[in-house]
C-alpha positions in Angstrom: 2.5 11.7 -61.9 1.8 13.1 -58.4 4.8 13.2 -56.2 5.4 10.3 -53.8 6.7 11.9 -50.6 10.2 11.0 -49.2 11.3 10.7 -45.6 8.6 12.5 -43.8 8.2 11.2 -40.3 6.3 13.0 -37.6 7.5 12.6 -34.1 4.8 13.8 -31.7 7.2 13.5 -28.7 9.6 16.1 -30.1 9.7 19.6 -28.7 9.6 20.9 -32.3 6.1 21.8 -33.5 4.4 19.6 -36.3 4.7 22.6 -38.6 8.4 22.9 -38.0 9.0 19.2 -38.6 7.2 19.2 -41.9 8.8 22.4 -43.1 12.3 21.1 -42.2 11.8 17.7 -43.9 10.7 19.2 -47.2 13.4 21.8 -47.1 16.1 19.2 -46.4 14.8 17.0 -49.3 15.1 20.0 -51.6 18.6 21.0 -50.4 19.9 17.5 -50.7 18.5 17.0 -54.2 16.0 14.3 -53.3 13.4 16.8 -54.5 14.6 18.2 -57.8 13.6 21.6 -59.3 10.1 21.3 -60.8 9.2 18.2 -58.8 5.5 18.1 -57.8 4.4 18.2 -54.2 1.2 16.6 -53.0 -1.8 18.7 -52.3 -2.1 20.0 -48.7 -5.2 18.0 -48.0 -3.6 14.7 -49.2 -0.4 15.3 -47.3 -2.3 16.1 -44.1 -4.3 12.9 -44.4 -1.1 10.8 -45.0 0.6 12.4 -42.0 -2.5 12.4 -39.8 -2.2 16.1 -39.1 -4.4 19.1 -39.5 -4.5 20.6 -43.0 -3.7 24.0 -41.5 -0.4 22.6 -40.2 0.6 21.5 -43.7 -0.6 24.8 -45.2 1.5 26.7 -42.7 4.6 24.7 -43.7 3.9 25.3 -47.4 3.5 29.0 -46.8 6.9 29.2 -45.1 8.6 27.3 -47.9 6.9 29.5 -50.4 8.0 32.7 -48.6 11.6 31.5 -48.5 11.6 30.6 -52.2 11.9 26.8 -51.9 8.6 26.1 -53.7 6.2 27.8 -56.1 2.6 27.5 -57.1 0.0 29.0 -59.4 -3.8 28.9 -59.4 -5.2 25.6 -60.6 -1.7 23.9 -60.7 0.3 21.6 -58.5 2.7 23.1 -56.0 6.2 22.2 -57.0 9.8 22.7 -56.1 11.0 26.1 -57.4 12.8 25.9 -60.7 15.4 28.4 -59.4 15.7 26.4 -56.2 18.3 26.4 -53.5 19.5 22.9 -54.5 21.9 24.0 -57.2 23.3 26.8 -55.1 23.6 24.5 -52.1 25.4 21.8 -54.1 27.7 24.3 -55.7 28.6 25.6 -52.3 29.3 22.0 -51.1 31.5 21.2 -54.1 33.6 24.3 -53.5 37.1 23.1 -52.5 37.7 23.7 -48.8 41.2 24.5 -47.6 42.7 21.6 -45.7 42.0 21.7 -42.0 44.9 21.2 -39.7 44.4 18.9 -36.8 44.6 21.0 -33.6 47.5 20.3 -31.3 47.0 20.2 -27.6 49.8 21.7 -25.5 50.1 21.0 -21.8 52.2 24.2 -21.1 51.9 27.4 -23.1 54.3 30.3 -22.5 51.9 32.8 -24.1 52.5 36.5 -23.8 49.9 39.1 -22.8 47.8 36.9 -20.6 47.6 37.6 -16.8 47.0 35.0 -14.2 43.3 34.2 -15.0 42.9 32.0 -12.0 43.4 34.9 -9.6 40.9 37.3 -11.2 38.7 38.3 -8.2 35.4 36.9 -9.6 33.3 37.2 -6.5 34.4 40.7 -5.8 34.0 41.8 -9.4 30.6 40.1 -9.5 29.5 42.2 -6.5 30.6 45.4 -8.2 28.8 44.4 -11.4 25.6 43.7 -9.4 25.9 47.0 -7.6 26.4 48.7 -11.0 23.3 47.2 -12.4 21.2 48.2 -9.4 22.5 51.7 -9.4 22.2 52.3 -13.1 19.6 55.0 -13.9 17.1 54.8 -16.8 19.2 57.1 -19.0 22.3 55.0 -18.6 20.4 51.9 -19.7 19.7 53.6 -23.1 22.2 54.8 -25.7 25.2 56.6 -24.2 28.1 58.8 -25.2 30.9 57.3 -27.3 33.6 58.7 -25.0 32.3 56.6 -22.1 31.2 57.2 -18.5 32.4 60.6 -17.2 32.9 59.5 -13.7 35.3 56.7 -14.8 37.2 59.1 -17.0 37.5 61.5 -14.0 38.9 58.8 -11.8 41.3 57.7 -14.5 42.6 61.3 -14.9 43.3 61.3 -11.1 45.0 57.9 -11.2 47.1 58.8 -14.2 48.3 62.0 -12.5 48.9 60.4 -9.1 50.6 57.2 -10.3 52.1 58.2 -13.7 52.5 61.9 -13.7 50.2 62.6 -16.7 48.2 65.8 -16.1 45.1 65.4 -18.2 41.4 66.4 -17.9 38.6 63.8 -18.0 37.4 65.2 -21.3 40.7 64.2 -23.0 40.1 60.5 -22.2 38.0 58.2 -24.4 37.0 54.7 -23.1 37.5 52.0 -25.7 37.0 48.3 -26.1 40.6 47.4 -25.1 43.9 48.9 -26.2 43.5 47.2 -29.6 40.5 49.3 -30.5 42.2 52.4 -29.1 45.2 51.8 -31.5 42.9 50.9 -34.5 40.9 54.2 -34.0 44.1 56.2 -33.6 45.6 54.7 -36.8 42.4 55.6 -38.7 42.3 59.1 -37.2 45.9 59.9 -38.3 45.8 58.2 -41.7 46.3 60.1 -44.9 46.8 58.7 -48.4 50.2 57.1 -48.9 51.3 57.9 -45.4 53.8 56.0 -43.2 54.0 54.8 -39.7 57.3 54.1 -37.8 57.2 51.1 -35.6 59.7 49.3 -33.4 61.4 46.3 -34.8 61.0 43.9 -33.2 57.5 45.0 -32.1 54.0 43.6 -31.5 52.8 41.2 -34.2 49.2 42.5 -33.7 50.4 46.1 -34.0 52.0 45.4 -37.4 48.7 43.9 -38.6 46.7 46.9 -37.4 48.8 49.5 -39.2 49.0 47.4 -42.4 45.2 46.9 -42.4 44.7 50.7 -41.9 46.8 51.2 -45.1 50.0 52.5 -43.7 53.4 51.9 -45.2 55.7 50.7 -42.5 59.2 52.0 -41.6 61.1 50.4 -38.8 63.0 51.9 -35.8 65.8 49.7 -34.4 65.7 48.6 -30.8 68.7 48.0 -28.6 69.3 47.0 -25.0 67.6 50.3 -23.9 64.7 50.2 -26.3 64.0 52.3 -29.3 66.9 54.0 -31.0 65.9 57.5 -32.3 68.9 57.8 -34.6 67.6 54.8 -36.6 64.3 56.6 -37.4 64.1 58.1 -40.9 61.2 60.6 -41.0 59.7 61.2 -44.4 57.4 64.0 -45.5 54.5 61.5 -45.4 55.4 60.0 -41.9 52.3 60.5 -39.6 53.3 58.7 -36.4 55.9 56.8 -34.4 54.5 53.9 -32.4 56.5 53.0 -29.3 56.3 51.1 -26.0 58.8 53.1 -23.9 57.7 51.9 -20.4 58.2 48.2 -21.3 59.2 47.6 -24.8 57.4 44.8 -26.4 58.9 42.2 -26.8 62.4 42.9 -25.6 61.2 44.4 -22.3 63.6 47.3 -22.1 62.8 50.7 -20.5 63.5 53.8 -22.5 66.0 56.0 -20.6 65.1 59.7 -19.9 67.7 61.1 -22.3 66.4 58.9 -25.1 62.9 60.0 -24.4 63.8 63.7 -24.7 65.7 62.9 -28.0 62.7 61.2 -29.4 60.4 64.1 -28.6 62.9 66.6 -30.0 62.9 64.5 -33.3 59.2 65.4 -33.9 59.1 68.8 -32.3 58.6 70.9 -35.4 57.0 68.2 -37.6 53.4 67.1 -38.1 54.2 63.7 -36.6 52.7 62.2 -33.4 54.0 59.7 -31.0 51.6 56.8 -30.2 52.6 55.6 -26.8 51.4 52.1 -25.7 51.9 51.8 -22.0 52.4 48.1 -22.2 52.6 46.2 -18.8 53.8 49.3 -17.1 52.1 48.5 -13.8 54.3 45.5 -13.2 57.7 46.9 -12.7 59.7 44.9 -10.2 62.7 47.1 -9.6 61.7 50.7 -8.7 58.6 52.7 -9.1 56.6 52.9 -12.4 58.3 54.9 -15.2 56.6 58.2 -16.1 55.3 58.0 -19.7 56.2 60.2 -22.6 52.7 61.7 -22.4 53.7 63.4 -19.1 56.6 65.2 -21.0 54.7 66.4 -24.1 50.9 66.2 -23.8 50.1 67.7 -27.3 52.4 65.5 -29.3 51.7 62.2 -27.7 48.6 59.9 -27.9 48.7 57.6 -24.8 47.0 54.2 -24.9 46.2 52.0 -21.9 44.0 49.1 -20.9 43.0 46.9 -18.0 43.5 43.6 -19.8 46.9 42.7 -18.2 46.0 44.0 -14.8 42.6 42.5 -14.4 41.4 40.4 -17.4 41.3 40.7 -21.3 37.6 39.6 -21.0 36.7 43.0 -19.6 37.5 44.7 -22.9 38.1 48.1 -21.3 40.9 50.3 -22.5 41.3 54.0 -23.1 43.0 56.7 -25.2 44.4 59.9 -23.8 44.4 62.5 -26.6 45.4 66.0 -27.4 42.4 68.3 -27.2 42.6 69.0 -31.0 41.8 65.3 -31.7 39.0 64.6 -29.2 35.9 65.3 -31.3 37.2 63.4 -34.4 38.2 60.4 -32.2 34.8 60.4 -30.5 33.1 60.3 -33.9 35.2 57.4 -35.0 34.4 55.6 -31.8 30.7 56.3 -32.4 30.7 54.7 -35.8 32.9 51.8 -34.6 30.7 50.4 -31.9 28.7 53.3 -30.4 30.3 53.0 -27.0 31.9 50.5 -24.7 29.7 48.5 -22.3 28.5 51.0 -19.7 27.7 48.7 -16.8 31.3 47.4 -16.8 32.5 51.0 -16.8 30.4 51.8 -13.7 31.7 48.7 -11.9 35.3 49.6 -12.8 34.8 53.1 -11.6 33.7 51.9 -8.2 36.4 49.3 -8.1 39.1 51.9 -8.6 37.4 54.4 -6.3 37.2 51.9 -3.4 41.0 51.2 -3.7 40.4 47.6 -4.9 42.3 48.2 -8.2 45.5 49.3 -6.6 45.2 46.6 -4.0 44.9 44.0 -6.8 47.9 45.5 -8.7 50.0 45.2 -5.5 49.0 41.6 -4.9 49.6 40.5 -8.5 53.0 42.3 -8.7 54.3 40.2 -5.8 52.8 37.0 -7.4 54.3 37.7 -10.9 57.7 38.6 -9.3 57.8 35.1 -7.7 56.9 33.5 -11.0 59.6 35.5 -12.8 62.2 34.4 -10.2 61.2 30.8 -10.6 61.4 31.0 -14.4 64.9 32.7 -14.4 66.2 30.2 -11.8 65.0 27.2 -13.8 66.3 28.5 -17.1 69.8 29.0 -15.6 69.6 25.6 -13.9 68.7 23.8 -17.1 70.7 25.8 -19.7 73.5 27.3 -17.6 75.7 30.0 -19.3 74.2 29.2 -22.7 71.5 31.8 -22.4 71.1 35.5 -22.1 68.0 37.0 -20.5 66.3 40.3 -21.6 63.4 42.3 -20.1 63.3 40.7 -16.6 62.7 44.0 -14.7 59.0 44.4 -15.7 56.0 42.8 -17.3 54.7 39.3 -17.7 57.3 37.9 -20.1 61.0 37.7 -20.7 63.1 37.1 -23.8 65.8 34.5 -23.8 68.7 34.2 -26.3 70.1 30.7 -26.7 73.8 30.8 -27.6 74.2 27.1 -28.6 70.6 25.8 -28.9 68.5 26.0 -32.0 64.7 25.3 -32.2 62.5 24.3 -35.0 59.7 26.8 -35.8 56.5 26.2 -37.6 55.3 28.6 -40.4 54.0 31.0 -37.7 57.4 31.2 -36.0 56.2 29.1 -33.0 58.1 26.4 -31.2 55.8 23.5 -30.5 57.6 20.5 -29.0 57.2 18.0 -26.2 53.8 19.5 -25.2 55.3 23.0 -24.8 54.3 26.1 -26.8 56.5 29.2 -27.2 56.6 32.2 -29.6 59.8 32.9 -31.3 60.9 36.6 -31.3 61.0 36.3 -35.2 57.2 36.3 -35.1 57.3 39.9 -34.0 59.8 41.3 -36.5 59.4 42.9 -39.9 63.0 42.4 -41.0 63.4 38.6 -40.6 66.5 36.7 -39.8 68.0 38.7 -37.0 66.4 37.1 -33.9 66.2 33.3 -34.8 68.0 32.5 -31.5 65.5 34.1 -29.2 62.2 32.9 -27.6 59.6 34.8 -25.6 58.5 33.2 -22.4 55.2 34.6 -21.2 54.7 33.4 -17.6 51.6 35.4 -16.3 49.1 32.6 -16.6 51.3 29.7 -15.6 51.7 28.2 -12.2 55.2 27.9 -10.7 55.2 24.1 -11.2 54.1 24.5 -14.8 57.0 27.0 -15.4 59.5 24.5 -14.0 58.0 21.5 -16.0 57.9 23.5 -19.2 61.5 24.6 -19.1 62.7 21.0 -18.2 60.6 19.6 -21.1 62.0 22.2 -23.5 65.5 21.2 -22.7 64.8 17.4 -22.9 62.8 17.8 -26.1 65.5 19.7 -27.9 
């Protein structure tokens, strides 16, 4: 018996074409099972008459359904729903048990780490530099480009690194990446050998742990104390390939590695096929004294230096860089090419001009003063609310501090996060490999909070506990 059509309504006021409406209605009837496999479809002439449309419109819809495998036909026979139709696959997909979805919780105040003050990003100024970059871009730069990035930006970076941080490096030793995360991922891939090991600080960055695990490394930990990484705690194995460290501002404890310890760390790997991967985390924002010179300045050939503009300007820019020994440049460039070809060039041109015109260092100076005020408000409020029951770490630099609570305990969720009274904070435990040693410590990121939000968040934390 010829098929009696289901739920085909034509709305001539819709923006969708008549062909699209007919195609979608038939397809949806097949996917929902109203049209079973083998069910007959009306002839194109008859359906066109019923719907009061041109037969060509119906034929076009049938052709599309046939091309996508929803229907089938043969000469002299009815068009019908394909026997091997999408219905069964669609239904089986629907029946697949989905993991329970947690209801999202809204927090009024989030002490998140690694986020700068997004409200003070110089949008208008940056926009003018982007516009200028687009207008000045030549035809060649609008096509495919080199994986290592814009030479002029790398040249300006080499000058900045020498002038501000004491790193003497040529532009051809710098590769522009999509943030420090990509720089670290590529470095991990570059150094990886079967069954090899990476030494990382504990506590250290939660994301860093994930990057090395995903790359296949076995992880060995280096203890950290009040002055950062402790070289004597490092056990180098024959298959150890790298030591990852944040000496200028240890994450998350915030300590600065003393000069004597830096020399000791470099001596540890002097005669070994082991490299130090130095993440210059938050080094621009040092509140007591000038920026610390990196390990890279002391031993260029044994240290891979990673930096980014995420904390200084905005994570949305996705511009970072790696400073590499000459022996690694070509392999790193190849890995970058096969990762994402190259980082967005127009943003690189804008950043090059932004630094060249002095706007970058002017912005750093402005934000340094702003973050110092926020830090002072945070520390003052913590002491006001918790008195002598706390100990503060890492207050001399960066966009966060760590607080140890002597008499207070907090309830964590499964992700080692404190979520109470509308306030969100990470526990230090989240950033550890060896669990159980830092349950009394919380990390207060303050970069993207106003001074009033900082005060309110600390007060609510005390009341809610």
